[in-house]
VMD Tcl script that builds the backbone (N, CA, C; Angstrom):
set m [mol new atoms 225]
animate dup $m
set s [atomselect $m all]
$s set {name element resname resid chain x y z} {
  {N N UNK 1 A 97.568 -114.500 -81.826}
  {CA C UNK 1 A 96.714 -114.450 -80.652}
  {C C UNK 1 A 97.189 -115.529 -79.669}
  {N N UNK 2 A 97.477 -115.155 -78.438}
  {CA C UNK 2 A 97.882 -116.161 -77.444}
  {C C UNK 2 A 96.756 -117.164 -77.192}
  {N N UNK 3 A 97.151 -118.399 -76.855}
  {CA C UNK 3 A 96.160 -119.444 -76.588}
  {C C UNK 3 A 95.121 -119.008 -75.582}
  {N N UNK 4 A 95.551 -118.356 -74.503}
  {CA C UNK 4 A 94.601 -117.967 -73.462}
  {C C UNK 4 A 93.540 -117.020 -74.013}
  {N N UNK 5 A 93.928 -116.118 -74.919}
  {CA C UNK 5 A 92.964 -115.204 -75.530}
  {C C UNK 5 A 91.978 -115.955 -76.408}
  {N N UNK 6 A 92.474 -116.937 -77.150}
  {CA C UNK 6 A 91.612 -117.743 -78.007}
  {C C UNK 6 A 90.591 -118.512 -77.168}
  {N N UNK 7 A 91.073 -119.160 -76.101}
  {CA C UNK 7 A 90.173 -119.927 -75.237}
  {C C UNK 7 A 89.156 -119.012 -74.570}
  {N N UNK 8 A 89.615 -117.857 -74.088}
  {CA C UNK 8 A 88.699 -116.914 -73.445}
  {C C UNK 8 A 87.628 -116.439 -74.417}
  {N N UNK 9 A 88.026 -116.138 -75.648}
  {CA C UNK 9 A 87.062 -115.695 -76.660}
  {C C UNK 9 A 86.064 -116.813 -76.968}
  {N N UNK 10 A 86.560 -118.027 -77.089}
  {CA C UNK 10 A 85.692 -119.177 -77.375}
  {C C UNK 10 A 84.667 -119.365 -76.265}
  {N N UNK 11 A 85.123 -119.340 -75.009}
  {CA C UNK 11 A 84.215 -119.549 -73.886}
  {C C UNK 11 A 83.226 -118.389 -73.739}
  {N N UNK 12 A 83.654 -117.180 -74.073}
  {CA C UNK 12 A 82.750 -116.029 -74.038}
  {C C UNK 12 A 81.638 -116.186 -75.063}
  {N N UNK 13 A 81.995 -116.646 -76.254}
  {CA C UNK 13 A 80.998 -116.871 -77.314}
  {C C UNK 13 A 80.003 -117.930 -76.875}
  {N N UNK 14 A 80.510 -119.023 -76.304}
  {CA C UNK 14 A 79.615 -120.082 -75.823}
  {C C UNK 14 A 78.642 -119.542 -74.783}
  {N N UNK 15 A 79.155 -118.770 -73.841}
  {CA C UNK 15 A 78.328 -118.223 -72.768}
  {C C UNK 15 A 77.256 -117.297 -73.333}
  {N N UNK 16 A 77.646 -116.392 -74.233}
  {CA C UNK 16 A 76.687 -115.448 -74.829}
  {C C UNK 16 A 75.617 -116.168 -75.638}
  {N N UNK 17 A 75.990 -117.307 -76.229}
  {CA C UNK 17 A 75.041 -118.076 -77.038}
  {C C UNK 17 A 74.191 -119.002 -76.177}
  {N N UNK 18 A 74.488 -119.057 -74.889}
  {CA C UNK 18 A 73.731 -119.932 -74.000}
  {C C UNK 18 A 74.055 -121.400 -74.190}
  {N N UNK 19 A 75.268 -121.661 -74.666}
  {CA C UNK 19 A 75.691 -123.038 -74.909}
  {C C UNK 19 A 76.564 -123.527 -73.762}
  {N N UNK 20 A 76.599 -124.834 -73.557}
  {CA C UNK 20 A 77.437 -125.361 -72.475}
  {C C UNK 20 A 78.921 -125.171 -72.784}
  {N N UNK 21 A 79.694 -125.098 -71.722}
  {CA C UNK 21 A 81.153 -124.966 -71.866}
  {C C UNK 21 A 81.713 -126.314 -72.313}
  {N N UNK 22 A 82.332 -126.338 -73.466}
  {CA C UNK 22 A 82.923 -127.560 -74.014}
  {C C UNK 22 A 84.367 -127.255 -74.406}
  {N N UNK 23 A 85.209 -128.273 -74.458}
  {CA C UNK 23 A 86.597 -128.038 -74.893}
  {C C UNK 23 A 86.641 -127.535 -76.337}
  {N N UNK 24 A 87.565 -126.652 -76.621}
  {CA C UNK 24 A 87.687 -126.102 -77.970}
  {C C UNK 24 A 87.978 -127.204 -78.989}
  {N N UNK 25 A 88.627 -128.280 -78.544}
  {CA C UNK 25 A 88.943 -129.396 -79.439}
  {C C UNK 25 A 87.664 -130.055 -79.972}
  {N N UNK 26 A 86.565 -129.871 -79.283}
  {CA C UNK 26 A 85.308 -130.458 -79.750}
  {C C UNK 26 A 84.881 -129.869 -81.093}
  {N N UNK 27 A 85.378 -128.676 -81.432}
  {CA C UNK 27 A 85.082 -128.108 -82.758}
  {C C UNK 27 A 85.661 -128.989 -83.860}
  {N N UNK 28 A 86.822 -129.553 -83.614}
  {CA C UNK 28 A 87.455 -130.458 -84.587}
  {C C UNK 28 A 86.587 -131.691 -84.781}
  {N N UNK 29 A 86.077 -132.225 -83.671}
  {CA C UNK 29 A 85.216 -133.403 -83.755}
  {C C UNK 29 A 83.913 -133.076 -84.469}
  {N N UNK 30 A 83.343 -131.929 -84.154}
  {CA C UNK 30 A 82.100 -131.507 -84.804}
  {C C UNK 30 A 82.305 -131.371 -86.309}
  {N N UNK 31 A 83.403 -130.753 -86.684}
  {CA C UNK 31 A 83.740 -130.581 -88.100}
  {C C UNK 31 A 83.841 -131.944 -88.797}
  {N N UNK 32 A 84.494 -132.877 -88.132}
  {CA C UNK 32 A 84.657 -134.223 -88.690}
  {C C UNK 32 A 83.315 -134.908 -88.864}
  {N N UNK 33 A 82.466 -134.836 -87.859}
  {CA C UNK 33 A 81.140 -135.461 -87.924}
  {C C UNK 33 A 80.328 -134.871 -89.067}
  {N N UNK 34 A 80.355 -133.559 -89.210}
  {CA C UNK 34 A 79.606 -132.906 -90.287}
  {C C UNK 34 A 80.090 -133.397 -91.654}
  {N N UNK 35 A 81.402 -133.483 -91.821}
  {CA C UNK 35 A 81.950 -133.970 -93.090}
  {C C UNK 35 A 81.507 -135.405 -93.365}
  {N N UNK 36 A 81.644 -136.279 -92.365}
  {CA C UNK 36 A 81.308 -137.693 -92.552}
  {C C UNK 36 A 79.811 -137.893 -92.786}
  {N N UNK 37 A 78.980 -137.164 -92.052}
  {CA C UNK 37 A 77.536 -137.288 -92.245}
  {C C UNK 37 A 77.102 -136.755 -93.610}
  {N N UNK 38 A 77.887 -135.832 -94.163}
  {CA C UNK 38 A 77.580 -135.288 -95.494}
  {C C UNK 38 A 78.051 -136.223 -96.601}
  {N N UNK 39 A 78.718 -137.314 -96.200}
  {CA C UNK 39 A 79.147 -138.288 -97.193}
  {C C UNK 39 A 80.456 -137.943 -97.880}
  {N N UNK 40 A 81.219 -137.046 -97.282}
  {CA C UNK 40 A 82.511 -136.665 -97.857}
  {C C UNK 40 A 83.440 -137.877 -97.841}
  {N N UNK 41 A 84.240 -138.004 -98.870}
  {CA C UNK 41 A 85.174 -139.120 -99.008}
  {C C UNK 41 A 86.120 -139.184 -97.811}
  {N N UNK 42 A 86.322 -140.380 -97.278}
  {CA C UNK 42 A 87.151 -140.589 -96.101}
  {C C UNK 42 A 88.587 -140.112 -96.327}
  {N N UNK 43 A 89.102 -140.268 -97.521}
  {CA C UNK 43 A 90.461 -139.814 -97.846}
  {C C UNK 43 A 90.558 -138.295 -97.701}
  {N N UNK 44 A 89.528 -137.588 -98.147}
  {CA C UNK 44 A 89.506 -136.125 -98.019}
  {C C UNK 44 A 89.501 -135.729 -96.544}
  {N N UNK 45 A 88.677 -136.416 -95.733}
  {CA C UNK 45 A 88.606 -136.129 -94.301}
  {C C UNK 45 A 89.969 -136.382 -93.666}
  {N N UNK 46 A 90.623 -137.476 -94.037}
  {CA C UNK 46 A 91.955 -137.802 -93.519}
  {C C UNK 46 A 92.926 -136.656 -93.804}
  {N N UNK 47 A 92.935 -136.201 -95.038}
  {CA C UNK 47 A 93.854 -135.136 -95.430}
  {C C UNK 47 A 93.518 -133.836 -94.712}
  {N N UNK 48 A 92.252 -133.541 -94.598}
  {CA C UNK 48 A 91.814 -132.307 -93.942}
  {C C UNK 48 A 92.212 -132.284 -92.462}
  {N N UNK 49 A 92.127 -133.460 -91.814}
  {CA C UNK 49 A 92.466 -133.543 -90.393}
  {C C UNK 49 A 93.960 -133.699 -90.159}
  {N N UNK 50 A 94.695 -134.027 -91.225}
  {CA C UNK 50 A 96.138 -134.188 -91.093}
  {C C UNK 50 A 96.552 -135.532 -90.511}
  {N N UNK 51 A 95.663 -136.518 -90.608}
  {CA C UNK 51 A 96.011 -137.858 -90.129}
  {C C UNK 51 A 97.022 -138.486 -91.080}
  {N N UNK 52 A 98.059 -139.115 -90.535}
  {CA C UNK 52 A 99.056 -139.781 -91.375}
  {C C UNK 52 A 98.464 -140.993 -92.066}
  {N N UNK 53 A 97.557 -141.655 -91.386}
  {CA C UNK 53 A 97.015 -142.906 -91.904}
  {C C UNK 53 A 95.498 -142.834 -91.973}
  {N N UNK 54 A 94.943 -143.424 -93.003}
  {CA C UNK 54 A 93.483 -143.435 -93.137}
  {C C UNK 54 A 92.850 -144.319 -92.065}
  {N N UNK 55 A 93.635 -145.226 -91.485}
  {CA C UNK 55 A 93.115 -146.080 -90.409}
  {C C UNK 55 A 92.716 -145.240 -89.189}
  {N N UNK 56 A 93.451 -144.185 -88.925}
  {CA C UNK 56 A 93.111 -143.308 -87.795}
  {C C UNK 56 A 91.756 -142.660 -88.051}
  {N N UNK 57 A 91.550 -142.173 -89.268}
  {CA C UNK 57 A 90.278 -141.556 -89.626}
  {C C UNK 57 A 89.163 -142.591 -89.608}
  {N N UNK 58 A 89.440 -143.783 -90.094}
  {CA C UNK 58 A 88.437 -144.850 -90.106}
  {C C UNK 58 A 88.032 -145.239 -88.686}
  {N N UNK 59 A 88.983 -145.173 -87.745}
  {CA C UNK 59 A 88.667 -145.464 -86.341}
  {C C UNK 59 A 87.654 -144.459 -85.824}
  {N N UNK 60 A 87.831 -143.202 -86.176}
  {CA C UNK 60 A 86.869 -142.167 -85.762}
  {C C UNK 60 A 85.494 -142.465 -86.354}
  {N N UNK 61 A 85.467 -142.878 -87.612}
  {CA C UNK 61 A 84.208 -143.197 -88.273}
  {C C UNK 61 A 83.524 -144.362 -87.575}
  {N N UNK 62 A 84.268 -145.388 -87.188}
  {CA C UNK 62 A 83.683 -146.527 -86.467}
  {C C UNK 62 A 83.103 -146.078 -85.133}
  {N N UNK 63 A 83.823 -145.207 -84.422}
  {CA C UNK 63 A 83.318 -144.686 -83.150}
  {C C UNK 63 A 82.042 -143.881 -83.373}
  {N N UNK 64 A 82.030 -143.092 -84.435}
  {CA C UNK 64 A 80.847 -142.301 -84.766}
  {C C UNK 64 A 79.664 -143.210 -85.056}
  {N N UNK 65 A 79.875 -144.224 -85.869}
  {CA C UNK 65 A 78.793 -145.154 -86.201}
  {C C UNK 65 A 78.272 -145.863 -84.957}
  {N N UNK 66 A 79.162 -146.250 -84.061}
  {CA C UNK 66 A 78.768 -146.925 -82.823}
  {C C UNK 66 A 77.925 -145.979 -81.961}
  {N N UNK 67 A 78.339 -144.721 -81.851}
  {CA C UNK 67 A 77.605 -143.737 -81.065}
  {C C UNK 67 A 76.236 -143.470 -81.678}
  {N N UNK 68 A 76.173 -143.325 -82.991}
  {CA C UNK 68 A 74.890 -143.104 -83.657}
  {C C UNK 68 A 73.967 -144.285 -83.416}
  {N N UNK 69 A 74.512 -145.473 -83.467}
  {CA C UNK 69 A 73.720 -146.671 -83.260}
  {C C UNK 69 A 73.160 -146.686 -81.836}
  {N N UNK 70 A 73.972 -146.309 -80.859}
  {CA C UNK 70 A 73.506 -146.256 -79.473}
  {C C UNK 70 A 72.411 -145.215 -79.301}
  {N N UNK 71 A 72.598 -144.052 -79.936}
  {CA C UNK 71 A 71.607 -142.970 -79.833}
  {C C UNK 71 A 70.283 -143.354 -80.477}
  {N N UNK 72 A 70.337 -144.174 -81.536}
  {CA C UNK 72 A 69.115 -144.585 -82.237}
  {C C UNK 72 A 68.580 -145.910 -81.692}
  {N N UNK 73 A 69.321 -146.485 -80.728}
  {CA C UNK 73 A 68.936 -147.743 -80.111}
  {C C UNK 73 A 68.755 -148.841 -81.152}
  {N N UNK 74 A 69.676 -148.898 -82.118}
  {CA C UNK 74 A 69.605 -149.953 -83.114}
  {C C UNK 74 A 70.272 -151.218 -82.569}
  {N N UNK 75 A 69.958 -152.325 -83.175}
  {CA C UNK 75 A 70.526 -153.579 -82.647}
  {C C UNK 75 A 71.706 -154.030 -83.466}
}
mol reanalyze $m
mol bondsrecalc $m
mol representation Tube
mol addrep $m
């Protein structure tokens, strides 16, 4: 399937579902957040995402924790 067809199908699904238009790459981020919030081992997440180093995955986890903290207004 050509990229343009994939993107068009993705945006059509979003529109039909009444969801905002977001980049398709956000699905990767959503998948990562779901795994991390479910308590999946960081090494597994690293391998699943194809990161060469666990530090890259850990950076995402730190960003996630910071965002969650901001959303919950924790100190």
